[in-house]
PLY file of the C-alpha trace (Angstrom):
ply
format ascii 1.0
element vertex 443
property float x
property float y
property float z
element edge 442
property int vertex1
property int vertex2
end_header
78.83 83.78 95.65
77.13 83.34 98.96
78.13 80.52 101.26
75.33 78.06 102.00
75.07 77.14 105.67
74.33 73.55 106.61
71.65 72.55 109.07
74.03 69.96 110.44
77.77 69.52 110.36
79.34 67.32 107.72
80.78 64.06 108.98
84.46 64.18 108.09
87.56 62.00 108.22
90.86 63.89 108.13
93.98 62.47 106.53
97.54 63.68 107.25
100.46 62.06 105.47
104.08 62.60 106.42
106.07 62.65 103.19
109.81 63.18 103.16
109.68 65.75 100.38
107.01 67.83 102.12
107.27 70.16 105.10
106.18 68.89 108.49
102.45 69.26 108.96
100.57 70.54 111.99
97.78 68.06 112.76
96.21 70.36 115.38
96.05 73.26 112.93
94.54 71.00 110.26
91.86 69.87 112.69
91.16 73.50 113.59
90.84 74.38 109.91
88.26 71.62 109.47
86.40 72.77 112.56
86.41 76.35 111.24
84.71 75.07 108.08
81.96 73.49 110.17
83.08 69.85 110.05
82.30 67.15 112.58
85.58 65.26 112.88
84.98 61.51 113.13
88.56 60.33 112.78
92.04 61.58 111.93
94.10 59.09 109.92
97.88 59.38 109.81
100.18 57.78 107.26
103.81 57.93 106.21
105.32 57.66 102.74
108.68 58.17 101.11
107.00 59.97 98.21
103.37 60.57 97.11
101.68 57.91 95.02
100.87 59.38 91.57
97.40 57.81 91.48
96.19 58.01 95.08
98.77 60.15 96.93
98.62 57.47 99.62
99.08 53.74 99.02
96.21 51.55 97.87
96.23 49.66 101.20
95.84 52.86 103.21
93.14 54.07 100.81
91.16 50.87 101.38
91.63 51.26 105.14
90.20 54.79 105.00
87.34 53.54 102.82
86.44 51.03 105.55
86.47 53.80 108.16
84.21 55.90 105.90
81.73 53.03 105.76
81.93 52.25 109.50
81.52 55.85 110.63
79.11 56.84 107.85
81.34 59.74 106.84
80.37 61.80 103.79
83.65 63.67 103.25
87.38 62.95 103.44
89.78 65.90 103.66
93.50 65.59 102.89
95.95 68.02 104.48
97.81 68.19 101.19
97.40 69.48 97.64
95.86 66.71 95.53
95.77 66.53 91.75
92.34 66.26 90.10
93.15 62.67 89.11
94.08 61.76 92.68
90.83 63.24 93.98
88.76 61.25 91.46
90.60 58.01 92.13
90.22 58.38 95.88
86.50 59.17 95.55
85.96 55.96 93.55
87.55 53.89 96.31
86.02 55.72 99.29
82.56 56.21 97.78
82.33 59.76 99.11
83.62 63.20 98.31
87.33 63.95 98.74
88.84 67.43 98.89
92.32 68.72 99.61
93.73 71.47 101.83
93.17 74.14 99.18
89.50 73.23 98.82
89.11 73.35 102.60
90.68 76.81 102.89
88.60 78.09 99.99
85.45 76.90 101.76
86.42 78.82 104.89
87.09 81.88 102.76
83.64 81.52 101.20
82.07 81.58 104.66
84.11 84.53 105.90
83.91 86.90 102.90
81.63 89.84 103.64
82.62 92.67 101.31
82.02 92.82 97.56
85.75 92.56 96.87
86.20 89.65 99.24
83.39 87.69 97.58
84.81 88.38 94.13
88.22 87.12 95.15
86.77 83.99 96.77
84.73 83.17 93.68
87.74 83.73 91.42
89.93 81.44 93.51
87.21 78.79 93.68
86.62 78.84 89.93
90.32 78.50 89.20
90.46 75.54 91.56
87.24 74.07 90.13
88.25 74.40 86.48
90.49 71.34 86.75
87.95 69.35 88.78
84.80 69.37 86.67
84.68 65.59 86.36
84.14 63.73 89.62
84.49 60.07 90.29
81.79 59.99 92.97
78.39 61.38 92.06
76.10 59.82 94.69
74.43 62.46 96.77
74.82 65.12 94.08
71.29 64.72 92.76
70.17 67.39 95.22
72.62 70.24 95.21
73.55 71.19 98.76
76.15 73.48 100.19
78.99 71.82 101.99
82.70 71.98 102.60
84.29 72.41 99.21
80.91 73.04 97.55
80.00 76.52 98.76
79.93 79.41 96.33
80.41 78.41 92.68
80.96 74.79 93.75
77.18 74.34 94.00
76.75 74.62 90.22
79.90 72.83 89.18
78.09 69.90 87.55
76.30 72.26 85.12
79.26 74.52 84.43
81.69 73.68 81.64
85.20 75.03 81.18
84.15 77.59 78.58
81.64 79.22 80.93
84.16 79.13 83.76
86.74 80.90 81.59
84.16 83.58 80.75
83.27 84.04 84.41
86.93 84.19 85.43
87.50 86.94 82.87
84.48 88.86 84.21
85.71 88.53 87.80
89.18 89.73 86.86
87.65 92.78 85.17
85.56 93.56 88.26
88.55 93.13 90.57
90.56 95.40 88.29
87.96 98.14 88.80
88.06 97.60 92.57
91.84 97.76 92.40
91.69 101.07 90.51
89.47 102.50 93.25
92.00 101.35 95.86
94.84 102.88 93.84
93.04 106.23 93.75
92.56 106.20 97.51
96.17 105.13 98.05
97.46 107.84 95.69
95.48 110.45 97.63
97.00 109.22 100.92
100.50 109.27 99.45
99.96 112.77 98.07
98.91 113.92 101.53
101.91 112.09 103.04
99.63 109.87 105.16
101.46 106.70 106.26
99.80 103.28 106.19
100.40 100.79 108.99
99.38 97.28 107.99
98.77 94.43 110.44
99.99 91.07 109.17
100.48 87.75 110.88
99.52 84.14 111.27
95.81 83.47 111.44
94.40 83.67 114.97
97.40 85.66 116.23
95.09 88.43 117.45
95.41 90.95 114.61
91.76 91.98 114.60
91.66 92.31 118.39
94.73 94.54 118.26
93.20 96.48 115.35
90.05 97.10 117.38
92.10 98.28 120.36
94.19 100.70 118.29
91.36 101.98 116.12
88.53 101.87 118.71
86.73 99.79 116.11
84.45 96.76 116.11
85.95 94.52 113.44
84.85 90.91 113.92
87.37 89.03 116.06
87.07 85.44 117.27
89.21 82.55 118.43
89.13 80.80 115.06
91.19 80.55 111.90
90.50 83.16 109.21
88.02 85.03 111.40
88.82 88.08 109.27
89.10 87.71 105.50
88.33 91.13 104.09
90.82 93.97 104.40
89.68 96.73 106.75
91.04 100.29 106.72
90.60 102.95 109.41
91.84 106.53 109.33
93.23 107.54 112.73
94.71 110.61 114.36
97.56 109.45 116.60
99.17 111.92 118.95
102.72 112.65 117.87
102.21 111.00 114.49
99.22 112.73 112.95
96.89 111.05 110.49
97.58 107.35 109.93
95.72 104.68 107.96
95.57 101.37 109.85
94.94 98.23 107.76
93.89 94.77 108.95
94.50 91.91 106.50
93.76 88.20 106.12
95.83 85.88 108.29
98.35 83.45 106.85
98.80 79.73 107.39
101.52 77.26 106.58
101.46 75.43 103.25
99.33 78.13 101.63
99.18 77.29 97.94
100.72 79.74 95.50
97.42 79.98 93.57
95.65 81.16 96.73
98.28 83.83 97.33
97.92 84.99 93.71
94.12 85.11 93.95
94.22 87.23 97.10
96.99 89.58 96.04
94.47 92.43 95.76
93.61 91.95 99.43
97.30 91.98 100.29
98.04 95.16 98.33
97.75 97.22 101.50
100.62 95.08 102.78
102.67 95.75 99.65
102.14 99.50 99.79
102.36 99.90 103.58
104.76 102.35 105.19
105.19 99.99 108.14
104.21 96.38 108.77
103.20 95.23 112.24
103.87 91.49 112.29
101.50 90.28 115.00
102.78 87.08 116.62
101.02 84.75 119.07
103.65 84.59 121.81
101.67 81.85 123.60
101.74 79.41 120.66
104.10 76.42 120.91
104.55 76.74 117.12
105.51 80.41 117.27
108.79 80.07 115.35
107.20 78.05 112.55
104.36 80.57 112.29
106.83 83.46 112.06
108.65 81.62 109.27
105.38 80.99 107.41
104.37 84.67 107.51
107.79 85.87 106.43
107.67 83.38 103.56
104.38 84.80 102.27
105.62 88.39 102.66
108.69 87.49 100.62
106.58 85.81 97.94
104.27 88.80 97.47
107.26 91.18 97.43
106.56 93.17 100.59
109.49 95.49 101.32
108.23 97.78 104.08
110.02 97.86 107.46
108.67 95.28 109.90
108.02 95.71 113.62
107.33 92.42 115.39
104.45 92.61 117.88
104.45 89.67 120.28
100.80 89.47 121.32
98.96 87.51 124.05
101.52 88.13 126.80
98.63 87.79 129.26
98.68 84.08 128.28
102.41 83.52 127.72
103.42 85.30 130.94
105.81 87.75 129.25
106.17 91.29 130.59
105.34 94.35 128.44
108.60 95.57 126.89
110.05 97.30 123.87
113.32 95.99 122.41
115.54 97.90 119.99
117.74 96.45 117.24
119.94 99.54 117.63
119.38 103.01 119.11
116.11 104.52 117.90
115.22 101.45 115.78
112.48 99.40 117.51
112.64 95.71 116.62
109.93 94.06 118.72
107.37 94.93 121.34
105.47 92.66 123.76
101.79 93.45 124.26
98.37 92.03 125.05
95.63 93.27 122.74
93.09 91.63 125.05
94.14 93.34 128.31
95.81 96.43 126.83
99.21 95.71 128.40
102.07 97.29 126.47
99.87 99.22 124.01
101.58 102.47 125.04
104.94 100.88 124.18
103.58 99.82 120.80
102.40 103.37 120.15
105.86 104.73 120.94
107.50 102.11 118.74
105.22 102.93 115.79
105.93 106.62 116.27
109.69 106.03 116.18
109.42 103.76 113.15
107.27 106.21 111.20
108.66 109.54 112.30
112.15 108.92 113.63
113.26 111.02 116.57
111.38 114.34 116.72
113.24 117.64 116.78
112.11 121.24 117.12
112.26 123.42 114.01
111.37 127.05 113.38
109.77 127.63 109.98
108.98 130.82 108.10
106.08 130.40 105.69
105.00 132.90 103.06
101.30 133.43 102.22
101.79 131.11 99.21
102.88 128.23 101.45
99.38 127.40 102.66
99.54 123.78 101.52
102.57 123.07 103.72
100.89 124.74 106.71
97.78 122.58 106.21
99.85 119.38 106.10
101.69 120.35 109.28
98.36 120.98 111.00
97.06 117.60 109.86
100.12 115.97 111.42
99.46 117.77 114.72
103.12 118.86 115.00
102.70 122.65 115.30
103.59 123.91 118.77
103.20 127.69 118.22
102.59 130.18 115.42
102.72 133.95 114.96
102.61 136.43 112.08
105.30 139.07 111.59
104.84 142.58 110.18
105.47 141.33 106.65
102.63 138.81 106.80
104.93 135.81 107.09
103.93 132.98 109.40
106.50 131.83 111.99
105.91 128.27 113.15
107.52 126.10 115.78
107.08 122.44 114.89
108.15 119.23 116.61
108.74 116.73 113.83
111.20 114.17 112.50
113.76 115.69 110.10
112.97 113.07 107.46
109.27 113.89 107.53
109.79 117.65 107.42
112.12 117.41 104.44
109.61 115.19 102.65
106.76 117.66 103.18
108.80 120.67 102.06
109.99 118.95 98.90
106.46 117.70 98.08
105.24 121.30 98.34
107.95 122.31 95.81
109.45 124.83 98.21
113.13 125.55 98.70
114.53 124.30 102.01
116.42 127.60 102.40
113.20 129.62 102.03
111.45 127.79 104.86
114.30 126.79 107.16
116.93 129.46 106.69
120.18 128.46 108.41
118.55 125.24 109.64
118.52 123.98 106.04
122.20 123.04 106.33
121.12 120.13 108.54
119.40 118.57 105.52
122.39 118.87 103.24
124.20 116.01 104.94
123.32 112.31 104.71
120.39 111.38 106.92
122.46 109.09 109.12
124.66 112.06 110.13
121.78 113.94 111.78
122.35 114.60 115.44
119.43 112.79 117.05
118.37 113.94 120.46
115.74 112.64 122.82
0 1
1 2
2 3
3 4
4 5
5 6
6 7
7 8
8 9
9 10
10 11
11 12
12 13
13 14
14 15
15 16
16 17
17 18
18 19
19 20
20 21
21 22
22 23
23 24
24 25
25 26
26 27
27 28
28 29
29 30
30 31
31 32
32 33
33 34
34 35
35 36
36 37
37 38
38 39
39 40
40 41
41 42
42 43
43 44
44 45
45 46
46 47
47 48
48 49
49 50
50 51
51 52
52 53
53 54
54 55
55 56
56 57
57 58
58 59
59 60
60 61
61 62
62 63
63 64
64 65
65 66
66 67
67 68
68 69
69 70
70 71
71 72
72 73
73 74
74 75
75 76
76 77
77 78
78 79
79 80
80 81
81 82
82 83
83 84
84 85
85 86
86 87
87 88
88 89
89 90
90 91
91 92
92 93
93 94
94 95
95 96
96 97
97 98
98 99
99 100
100 101
101 102
102 103
103 104
104 105
105 106
106 107
107 108
108 109
109 110
110 111
111 112
112 113
113 114
114 115
115 116
116 117
117 118
118 119
119 120
120 121
121 122
122 123
123 124
124 125
125 126
126 127
127 128
128 129
129 130
130 131
131 132
132 133
133 134
134 135
135 136
136 137
137 138
138 139
139 140
140 141
141 142
142 143
143 144
144 145
145 146
146 147
147 148
148 149
149 150
150 151
151 152
152 153
153 154
154 155
155 156
156 157
157 158
158 159
159 160
160 161
161 162
162 163
163 164
164 165
165 166
166 167
167 168
168 169
169 170
170 171
171 172
172 173
173 174
174 175
175 176
176 177
177 178
178 179
179 180
180 181
181 182
182 183
183 184
184 185
185 186
186 187
187 188
188 189
189 190
190 191
191 192
192 193
193 194
194 195
195 196
196 197
197 198
198 199
199 200
200 201
201 202
202 203
203 204
204 205
205 206
206 207
207 208
208 209
209 210
210 211
211 212
212 213
213 214
214 215
215 216
216 217
217 218
218 219
219 220
220 221
221 222
222 223
223 224
224 225
225 226
226 227
227 228
228 229
229 230
230 231
231 232
232 233
233 234
234 235
235 236
236 237
237 238
238 239
239 240
240 241
241 242
242 243
243 244
244 245
245 246
246 247
247 248
248 249
249 250
250 251
251 252
252 253
253 254
254 255
255 256
256 257
257 258
258 259
259 260
260 261
261 262
262 263
263 264
264 265
265 266
266 267
267 268
268 269
269 270
270 271
271 272
272 273
273 274
274 275
275 276
276 277
277 278
278 279
279 280
280 281
281 282
282 283
283 284
284 285
285 286
286 287
287 288
288 289
289 290
290 291
291 292
292 293
293 294
294 295
295 296
296 297
297 298
298 299
299 300
300 301
301 302
302 303
303 304
304 305
305 306
306 307
307 308
308 309
309 310
310 311
311 312
312 313
313 314
314 315
315 316
316 317
317 318
318 319
319 320
320 321
321 322
322 323
323 324
324 325
325 326
326 327
327 328
328 329
329 330
330 331
331 332
332 333
333 334
334 335
335 336
336 337
337 338
338 339
339 340
340 341
341 342
342 343
343 344
344 345
345 346
346 347
347 348
348 349
349 350
350 351
351 352
352 353
353 354
354 355
355 356
356 357
357 358
358 359
359 360
360 361
361 362
362 363
363 364
364 365
365 366
366 367
367 368
368 369
369 370
370 371
371 372
372 373
373 374
374 375
375 376
376 377
377 378
378 379
379 380
380 381
381 382
382 383
383 384
384 385
385 386
386 387
387 388
388 389
389 390
390 391
391 392
392 393
393 394
394 395
395 396
396 397
397 398
398 399
399 400
400 401
401 402
402 403
403 404
404 405
405 406
406 407
407 408
408 409
409 410
410 411
411 412
412 413
413 414
414 415
415 416
416 417
417 418
418 419
419 420
420 421
421 422
422 423
423 424
424 425
425 426
426 427
427 428
428 429
429 430
430 431
431 432
432 433
433 434
434 435
435 436
436 437
437 438
438 439
439 440
440 441
441 442
């Protein structure tokens, strides 16, 4: 459902609690999340506990203290940087006499504002309804007489007081059916790309790492990019023709954050499918961030949870801010590990291109192929990859091609065309009858 914009920002108090059993929290990131949702931050309350209180998450004394601040500052919303149970939310609302939402509700609100495509809106509504289904009864009802959009209330949240669990279950089933149809459409497009041996390069990374800016630079596109969290929610695909690689599909995906709830990851798995099925992942990293290592760990944790297995090339972005020099570093010969670039200034983009080419294609070698008139499909695929250097017909009508291509890619194309290696390569076919790691790789 559509997000409802406010005429004025909501007056918000943020609460961060350091609990021994929880990971360390980033107060600055939490404040930025609230700002991204359109909140006016009045105060940020910090507390420390050995373990969460079952009823209030925080102690009753701290809850009363926050309630006083709510009254003094005339706040209308309190946001916790933690996952709260429905009972905890209701109990806190009774004490504070205003709405209370948790980190998940905050992120869902941002998603509701950012979703633009049909699929993105469906996924946001599904995630919101799942979150709402356990929170139909609220302890604080003042101010709900006139339904208004607000943080935690956008999308289906606006009708939550009239919606019962039965209707929510029906709507969730409908949304899942619609998303299944969208997924089938994606699968058809992906199957066509795989059949044509078109690799997919997917950009992943922490939110605000510069993925969309890098995507625009590589794809000469105009995807929305801004200095804010979750600026891009919907997946974006572009078909490119890269010199030395051929046709490539470039995918931009939603950014990750720390402490992303499992339910959110599950709800947005369809968006992340391009990550699961990618040939190569470009992990875009903000090299200027003081929390760079923690952000890398958070992204790798999500990738592990969704089961992503594609090779990863780390792209350290924003070197124009961090002061790094453009450079390409290899884990071992011919295996790029990380590259330092600036998507904003364009520094190091040529190095990134070379690294992607090596990751996707391996080291190129020259091959001479002999194609019969029935081998037109293979010839078309080679043309699409832009690897043909010369061609000529002999007296028997056979086509002689010189191609510059990675051995792995050539073998894949020949086998997909159901052609014998000996028929096409002649004596060169012996090079493919040894393990791949024994190939003599030349620059």
